C-alpha positions as CSV (number, residue, x, y, z in Angstrom):
1,M,27.3,-12.7,-13.6
2,S,24.6,-11.0,-15.5
3,G,22.4,-13.6,-14.7
4,F,22.6,-13.2,-10.8
5,L,22.3,-9.7,-11.2
6,L,19.3,-10.2,-13.2
7,W,17.6,-13.0,-10.8
8,S,18.4,-10.5,-7.8
9,F,16.4,-7.8,-9.5
10,F,13.6,-10.1,-10.2
11,Y,13.8,-11.4,-6.3
12,G,14.9,-8.0,-4.9
13,V,12.3,-5.4,-6.2
14,P,9.0,-7.7,-5.1
15,L,10.5,-8.2,-1.5
16,I,11.1,-4.0,-1.7
17,M,7.7,-3.4,-2.5
18,G,6.4,-6.4,0.1
19,L,8.0,-5.1,2.7
20,L,6.8,-1.5,1.7
21,G,3.1,-3.1,1.9
22,L,3.8,-4.5,5.3
23,G,4.8,-1.4,6.6
24,C,2.2,0.4,5.2
25,W,-0.2,-2.4,7.2
26,F,1.3,-1.7,10.5
27,A,0.8,2.2,9.9
28,L,-2.9,1.8,9.1
29,K,-3.4,-0.5,11.9
30,Y,-2.0,2.0,14.4
31,K,-3.0,5.4,12.9
32,P,-5.2,5.4,9.8
33,S,-5.1,7.3,7.5
34,K,-6.0,8.1,4.0
35,A,-2.7,9.1,2.7
36,W,-1.7,5.0,3.0
37,G,-4.3,4.3,0.4
38,V,-2.4,6.6,-1.8
39,V,0.9,4.9,-0.9
40,L,-0.6,1.8,-1.6
41,I,-2.1,2.8,-5.2
42,V,1.3,4.4,-5.9
43,I,3.0,1.3,-5.0
44,G,0.7,-0.9,-7.2
45,V,1.4,1.0,-9.9
46,M,4.9,0.7,-9.6
47,S,4.6,-3.1,-9.8
48,F,1.6,-3.4,-11.8
49,F,2.7,-6.3,-13.9
50,S,2.5,-8.6,-10.9
51,F,-0.2,-10.0,-9.4
52,I,0.9,-8.1,-5.9
53,G,0.5,-5.3,-7.7
54,I,-2.8,-6.0,-8.5
55,L,-3.3,-6.3,-5.2
56,Y,-1.8,-3.0,-4.1
57,L,-4.0,-1.5,-6.2
58,V,-7.1,-3.3,-4.8
59,A,-6.0,-2.8,-1.4
60,G,-5.8,1.4,-1.8
61,I,-8.9,1.8,-4.2
62,M,-11.1,-0.3,-1.3
63,L,-9.2,1.7,1.6
64,L,-10.2,5.1,0.1
65,N,-13.8,3.9,-0.1
66,N,-14.3,2.5,2.7
67,K,-16.8,3.4,4.8
68,Y,-15.0,4.8,7.8
69,W,-14.1,7.6,5.8
70,R,-17.1,8.2,5.1
71,D,-18.3,8.3,8.9
72,E,-18.9,11.5,9.9
73,K,-18.0,11.0,13.6
74,N,-14.6,9.7,13.1
75,V,-13.1,12.2,10.5
76,T,-14.0,14.9,13.1
77,Q,-12.3,12.7,15.8
78,Q,-9.2,12.1,13.8
79,V,-8.9,16.3,12.8
80,F,-8.9,16.9,16.4
81,E,-6.6,14.6,17.3
C-alpha cells in the first residue's frame, strides 16, 4: 500500500502543478497582470527539482521582463480599467 501512496504522490503533485499552470495561462490570456508572473515563479520554486518547475520559473521571469509592461500606454490603460 505504501508503494501506491508514493507513486500517487509523484503523479499527483505534478498534475496539480500542471493544472495551476494551465489556470495561470487562461487567466493571462483574458486579463494580463504581473501577479500571474509572480504566481508562476512561486509554482516554479515549489516544484524546482523537476523540469516543469524550471520551465515555470523561466516563464514567470520572462513574463515580468516582458516589453508589454514597460510600454506606458498599456500600463496606464490597465490602471483605468
